[in-house]
Backbone as numpy.savetxt, mean C-alpha at the origin, in Angstrom:
# Nx Ny Nz CAx CAy CAz Cx Cy Cz
-0.86 -5.50 -17.43 -1.71 -4.32 -17.43 -0.82 -3.08 -17.43
-1.27 -2.04 -18.11 -0.48 -0.83 -18.27 -0.45 0.03 -17.01
0.75 0.52 -16.69 0.94 1.46 -15.59 0.62 2.86 -16.11
-0.23 3.58 -15.40 -0.58 4.96 -15.76 0.40 5.93 -15.11
0.73 5.68 -13.83 1.60 6.59 -13.10 2.21 5.87 -11.91
3.45 6.18 -11.62 4.11 5.67 -10.41 3.84 6.68 -9.30
3.41 6.18 -8.15 3.18 7.06 -7.01 4.50 7.32 -6.29
4.54 8.44 -5.58 5.72 8.77 -4.78 5.83 7.86 -3.56
7.03 7.77 -3.04 7.30 7.09 -1.78 7.41 8.14 -0.68
7.36 7.68 0.57 7.63 8.54 1.72 9.07 8.30 2.17
9.51 9.05 3.15 10.86 8.87 3.67 10.92 7.80 4.76
9.96 7.81 5.69 10.09 6.98 6.89 8.99 5.95 7.09
8.03 5.86 6.23 6.92 4.91 6.37 7.45 3.47 6.43
6.85 2.63 7.26 7.27 1.24 7.36 7.00 0.47 6.07
6.02 0.91 5.28 5.69 0.21 4.04 6.46 0.77 2.85
6.46 2.08 2.66 7.07 2.64 1.44 8.28 3.53 1.70
8.63 3.73 2.95 9.69 4.67 3.28 11.07 4.26 2.77
11.66 5.13 1.98 12.97 4.81 1.39 14.11 4.92 2.39
13.91 5.64 3.49 14.96 5.80 4.51 14.76 4.91 5.72
13.70 4.13 5.76 13.42 3.29 6.92 14.20 1.97 6.78
15.20 1.74 7.62 16.03 0.54 7.46 15.26 -0.76 7.68
14.12 -0.71 8.37 13.32 -1.92 8.61 12.11 -1.99 7.68
11.96 -1.02 6.80 10.78 -0.93 5.95 10.76 -1.94 4.82
9.60 -2.02 4.20 9.40 -2.92 3.06 9.90 -2.27 1.76
9.91 -0.95 1.69 10.37 -0.18 0.53 9.54 -0.50 -0.72
8.23 -0.62 -0.55 7.33 -0.95 -1.65 7.21 0.22 -2.63
7.02 -0.13 -3.90 6.73 0.85 -4.94 5.29 0.66 -5.37
4.56 1.76 -5.55 3.14 1.72 -5.87 2.88 2.36 -7.23
1.95 1.75 -7.97 1.64 2.18 -9.34 0.14 2.29 -9.52
-0.29 3.33 -10.22 -1.69 3.47 -10.61 -1.86 2.79 -11.95
-2.83 1.87 -12.01 -3.01 1.03 -13.18 -4.16 1.53 -14.06
-4.22 1.04 -15.28 -5.22 1.51 -16.23 -6.66 1.18 -15.82
-6.87 0.20 -14.93 -8.21 -0.12 -14.45 -8.56 0.62 -13.17
-7.78 1.63 -12.81 -7.95 2.46 -11.61 -7.66 1.70 -10.31
-6.90 0.62 -10.43 -6.41 -0.07 -9.23 -5.03 0.46 -8.89
-4.58 0.14 -7.68 -3.24 0.48 -7.23 -2.50 -0.84 -7.05
-1.31 -0.92 -7.61 -0.52 -2.15 -7.52 0.84 -1.85 -6.89
1.18 -2.62 -5.87 2.49 -2.51 -5.23 3.36 -3.67 -5.68
4.62 -3.38 -5.95 5.63 -4.41 -6.16 6.57 -4.30 -4.96
6.80 -5.43 -4.30 7.58 -5.38 -3.07 8.15 -6.75 -2.74
8.98 -6.76 -1.73 9.59 -8.00 -1.25 9.81 -7.87 0.25
9.16 -8.75 1.01 9.43 -8.78 2.45 10.83 -9.33 2.68
11.42 -8.99 3.82 12.76 -9.47 4.16 12.71 -10.30 5.45
13.83 -10.91 5.77 13.98 -11.72 6.98 13.49 -10.97 8.22
13.74 -9.68 8.28 13.35 -8.86 9.44 11.83 -8.79 9.63
11.07 -9.17 8.62 9.61 -9.08 8.67 8.95 -10.41 9.06
9.73 -11.38 9.45 9.17 -12.71 9.72 8.49 -12.82 11.07
7.64 -13.85 11.17 7.09 -14.29 12.46 7.68 -15.67 12.70
6.97 -16.71 12.28 7.56 -18.06 12.32 8.61 -18.14 11.22
9.56 -19.04 11.35 10.58 -19.17 10.29 9.95 -19.33 8.91
10.48 -18.57 7.96 10.08 -18.61 6.55 8.67 -18.06 6.29
8.11 -17.34 7.26 6.79 -16.73 7.08 6.83 -15.28 7.54
6.13 -14.44 6.79 6.04 -13.02 7.14 5.01 -12.85 8.26
5.29 -11.93 9.17 4.40 -11.62 10.28 3.07 -11.07 9.76
1.98 -11.52 10.36 0.65 -11.07 9.93 0.46 -9.57 10.00
1.12 -8.92 10.95 1.01 -7.46 11.05 1.62 -6.75 9.85
2.70 -7.30 9.32 3.33 -6.72 8.13 2.45 -6.94 6.90
1.77 -8.08 6.86 0.83 -8.36 5.77 -0.33 -7.37 5.84
-0.86 -7.18 7.04 -1.95 -6.22 7.24 -1.52 -4.81 6.85
-0.30 -4.42 7.23 0.20 -3.08 6.90 0.25 -2.87 5.38
0.68 -3.88 4.63 0.75 -3.76 3.17 -0.64 -3.60 2.57
-1.59 -4.39 3.04 -2.96 -4.28 2.53 -3.55 -2.92 2.88
-3.33 -2.47 4.11 -3.81 -1.16 4.56 -3.24 -0.04 3.68
-1.94 -0.06 3.45 -1.29 0.98 2.64 -1.79 0.96 1.20
-1.98 -0.23 0.64 -2.40 -0.34 -0.75 -3.82 0.19 -0.94
-4.73 -0.18 -0.05 -6.10 0.35 -0.17 -6.08 1.86 0.08
-5.32 2.30 1.08 -5.24 3.73 1.36 -4.69 4.53 0.19
-3.81 3.94 -0.60 -3.27 4.61 -1.77 -4.17 4.46 -3.00
-5.02 3.45 -3.00 -5.90 3.24 -4.16 -6.84 4.43 -4.36
-7.17 5.15 -3.29 -8.03 6.33 -3.45 -7.35 7.38 -4.33
-5.99 7.41 -4.32 -5.28 8.39 -5.14 -5.45 8.13 -6.64
-5.85 6.93 -7.01 -6.12 6.63 -8.43 -7.37 7.36 -8.89
-8.25 7.67 -7.95 -9.50 8.36 -8.26 -9.51 9.80 -7.80
-8.91 10.06 -6.65 -8.89 11.39 -6.05 -7.48 11.64 -5.48
-6.59 12.20 -6.29 -5.18 12.30 -5.91 -4.86 13.13 -4.67
-5.76 13.97 -4.22 -5.46 14.84 -3.08 -6.18 14.44 -1.80
-6.72 13.22 -1.75 -7.46 12.76 -0.58 -6.54 12.00 0.36
-6.66 12.29 1.64 -5.97 11.55 2.70 -7.03 10.84 3.52
-6.63 9.77 4.19 -7.57 9.07 5.03 -6.87 8.31 6.13
-7.61 8.01 7.19 -7.11 7.17 8.28 -8.02 5.96 8.41
-7.41 4.83 8.67 -8.14 3.57 8.74 -9.09 3.56 9.93
-10.36 3.27 9.66 -11.36 3.10 10.70 -11.52 1.63 11.06
-11.45 0.78 10.04 -11.70 -0.64 10.24 -10.98 -1.42 9.15
-10.37 -2.54 9.52 -9.70 -3.38 8.54 -9.93 -4.84 8.90
-10.10 -5.65 7.88 -10.31 -7.08 8.06 -9.39 -7.82 7.09
-8.63 -8.78 7.61 -7.65 -9.51 6.80 -7.96 -10.99 6.83
-7.84 -11.64 5.67 -7.92 -13.10 5.55 -6.54 -13.59 5.11
-5.99 -14.51 5.88 -4.68 -15.10 5.57 -4.92 -16.47 4.94
-4.56 -16.62 3.67 -4.86 -17.85 2.94 -3.69 -18.83 2.88
-2.49 -18.31 2.77 -1.29 -19.15 2.71 -0.16 -18.41 3.43
0.85 -19.14 3.85 2.01 -18.49 4.42 2.64 -17.56 3.39
2.98 -16.36 3.81 3.57 -15.37 2.90 5.09 -15.43 3.05
5.81 -15.69 1.96 7.26 -15.83 2.04 7.98 -14.49 2.03
9.19 -14.49 2.54 10.05 -13.32 2.38 11.14 -13.65 1.37
11.88 -12.62 0.94 12.91 -12.74 -0.10 12.34 -13.23 -1.43
11.13 -12.77 -1.74 10.48 -13.14 -2.99 9.60 -11.97 -3.44
9.70 -11.58 -4.70 8.87 -10.48 -5.21 7.41 -10.87 -5.15
6.60 -9.92 -4.67 5.16 -10.11 -4.54 4.43 -8.89 -5.08
3.12 -9.04 -5.28 2.26 -7.94 -5.69 1.16 -7.75 -4.66
0.74 -6.53 -4.48 -0.47 -6.24 -3.71 -1.32 -5.32 -4.59
-2.52 -5.77 -4.90 -3.41 -5.03 -5.80 -4.63 -4.57 -5.02
-4.89 -3.27 -5.02 -6.01 -2.71 -4.28 -6.91 -1.87 -5.15
-8.17 -1.81 -4.77 -9.14 -1.02 -5.52 -10.20 -0.47 -4.57
-10.71 0.70 -4.90 -11.77 1.33 -4.11 -13.12 0.79 -4.56
-13.96 0.40 -3.58 -15.30 -0.13 -3.86 -16.38 0.93 -3.74
-16.26 1.76 -2.68 -17.29 2.76 -2.38 -16.61 4.01 -1.84
-17.23 5.14 -2.11 -16.73 6.39 -1.54 -17.88 7.38 -1.40
-17.79 8.16 -0.36 -18.76 9.23 -0.14 -18.01 10.44 0.42
-18.72 11.42 0.93 -18.08 12.66 1.41 -17.25 12.44 2.68
-17.55 11.40 3.44 -16.90 11.20 4.73 -15.90 10.03 4.72
-16.22 8.97 3.99 -15.40 7.75 4.03 -15.11 7.21 2.63
-14.20 6.25 2.59 -14.03 5.42 1.40 -13.68 4.01 1.85
-14.01 3.04 1.00 -13.85 1.62 1.33 -13.20 0.93 0.13
-12.30 0.00 0.42 -11.67 -0.75 -0.67 -11.19 -2.11 -0.21
-10.62 -2.83 -1.15 -10.09 -4.17 -0.88 -8.74 -4.33 -1.56
-7.95 -5.29 -1.08 -6.64 -5.57 -1.69 -6.28 -7.03 -1.48
-5.42 -7.53 -2.37 -4.92 -8.90 -2.29 -3.41 -8.91 -2.46
-2.76 -9.73 -1.67 -1.33 -9.98 -1.86 -1.21 -11.28 -2.64
-0.44 -11.22 -3.74 -0.30 -12.38 -4.62 1.17 -12.64 -4.94
1.44 -13.89 -5.22 2.74 -14.24 -5.79 2.71 -13.85 -7.26
3.85 -13.79 -7.92 3.89 -13.38 -9.32 3.13 -14.34 -10.23
2.97 -15.60 -9.81 2.22 -16.57 -10.63 0.71 -16.45 -10.43
0.26 -15.50 -9.60 -1.15 -15.26 -9.37 -1.72 -15.94 -8.12
-0.94 -16.75 -7.44 -1.41 -17.40 -6.22 -1.74 -16.35 -5.17
-2.99 -16.38 -4.68 -3.42 -15.41 -3.69 -2.98 -15.89 -2.31
-2.30 -15.00 -1.58 -1.77 -15.33 -0.26 -2.61 -14.74 0.87
-3.08 -13.53 0.68 -3.88 -12.85 1.70 -4.74 -11.80 1.01
-5.84 -11.48 1.66 -6.67 -10.39 1.13 -7.35 -9.70 2.29
-7.78 -8.48 2.02 -8.43 -7.73 3.08 -9.29 -6.63 2.52
-10.07 -6.05 3.41 -10.87 -4.88 3.05 -10.77 -3.88 4.18
-10.93 -2.62 3.84 -10.75 -1.58 4.85 -11.66 -0.39 4.58
-12.01 0.28 5.66 -12.82 1.50 5.63 -11.97 2.63 6.19
-11.95 3.76 5.51 -11.14 4.91 5.89 -12.01 6.14 6.07
-11.62 7.00 7.00 -12.26 8.30 7.15 -11.40 9.32 6.40
-12.04 10.11 5.58 -11.34 11.19 4.90 -10.93 12.24 5.93
-9.66 12.60 5.94 -9.18 13.64 6.86 -8.14 14.50 6.16
-8.11 15.79 6.47 -7.04 16.63 5.91 -5.71 16.33 6.59
-4.64 16.60 5.91 -3.30 16.36 6.45 -3.09 17.08 7.78
-3.70 18.24 7.94 -3.53 19.01 9.17 -4.15 18.32 10.39
-5.09 17.43 10.18 -5.68 16.66 11.28 -4.89 15.35 11.49
-4.47 14.73 10.40 -3.73 13.46 10.50 -2.41 13.66 11.25
-1.70 14.72 10.91 -0.37 14.95 11.50 -0.17 16.44 11.74
-0.86 17.03 12.73 -0.84 18.48 12.91 0.55 19.06 13.18
1.38 18.38 13.95 2.72 18.91 14.25 3.57 18.96 12.99
3.49 17.94 12.17 4.28 17.91 10.93 3.86 19.05 10.01
2.55 19.25 9.86 2.04 20.33 9.00 2.47 21.68 9.56
2.37 21.85 10.87 2.75 23.12 11.51 4.23 23.42 11.31
5.04 22.38 11.23 6.49 22.55 11.02 6.87 22.61 9.54
5.87 22.65 8.67 6.14 22.75 7.24 6.55 21.44 6.59
6.39 20.32 7.30 6.75 19.02 6.72 5.63 18.52 5.84
6.00 17.71 4.86 5.01 17.06 4.00 4.48 15.83 4.73
3.18 15.61 4.66 2.57 14.43 5.27 2.47 13.32 4.24
2.20 13.68 3.02 2.02 12.69 1.96 3.37 12.17 1.48
3.27 11.09 0.73 4.46 10.56 0.07 4.96 11.63 -0.90
6.20 12.05 -0.73 6.70 13.16 -1.55 8.08 12.91 -2.15
8.50 11.65 -2.20 9.80 11.31 -2.77 9.58 10.47 -4.01
9.97 11.00 -5.15 9.82 10.24 -6.39 11.05 9.37 -6.60
10.83 8.07 -6.74 11.92 7.12 -6.99 11.71 6.58 -8.40
12.47 7.06 -9.38 12.23 6.65 -10.77 12.55 5.17 -11.00
11.81 4.59 -11.92 12.09 3.25 -12.41 11.53 3.14 -13.82
11.65 1.98 -14.43 11.20 1.82 -15.81 10.02 0.87 -15.94
9.22 0.71 -14.89 8.06 -0.18 -14.93 6.97 0.47 -15.76
6.57 -0.19 -16.83 5.53 0.31 -17.73 4.29 -0.58 -17.72
4.49 -1.86 -17.41 3.39 -2.83 -17.33 3.66 -3.78 -16.19
2.56 -4.28 -15.60 2.66 -5.27 -14.53 1.69 -6.41 -14.87
2.21 -7.62 -14.81 1.38 -8.80 -15.08 0.58 -9.13 -13.83
-0.70 -8.70 -13.84 -1.60 -8.95 -12.72 -2.50 -10.12 -13.12
-2.29 -11.24 -12.47 -3.08 -12.44 -12.81 -4.23 -12.62 -11.85
């Protein structure tokens, strides 16, 4: 599927932060079907049981992907998670490229709702979830950062040459 736009990364986020030494360092893309797709790889530091990624890290990836999927439709909207539900279908490996694909299902003036799936490159579904977010301005989400002139949104562009992603 064709990539429409690569989204920016943040500096310190556990999911996309380029400066976070323990982060996943995921890259997110807006796709032609208005979904958001992350390409990422968990590392040894993200494990729970040997050879399995911790469920909290899986939840964080699904949360971030759905939260970013709203930017495919409304690029200036921020939100905070009100409710999230995760289904774990198979053990999620680390040191292996994975995809997380998210899409918005419903949106109104106050909230938005979406779903996401973590898949192996061959299309095997490992986990999926759905989440509800409250729309909030950046000044409410992180008032001290805004007051200090810091950016709240992902504001670091990391170039790459990804033009298409095989989403099975």
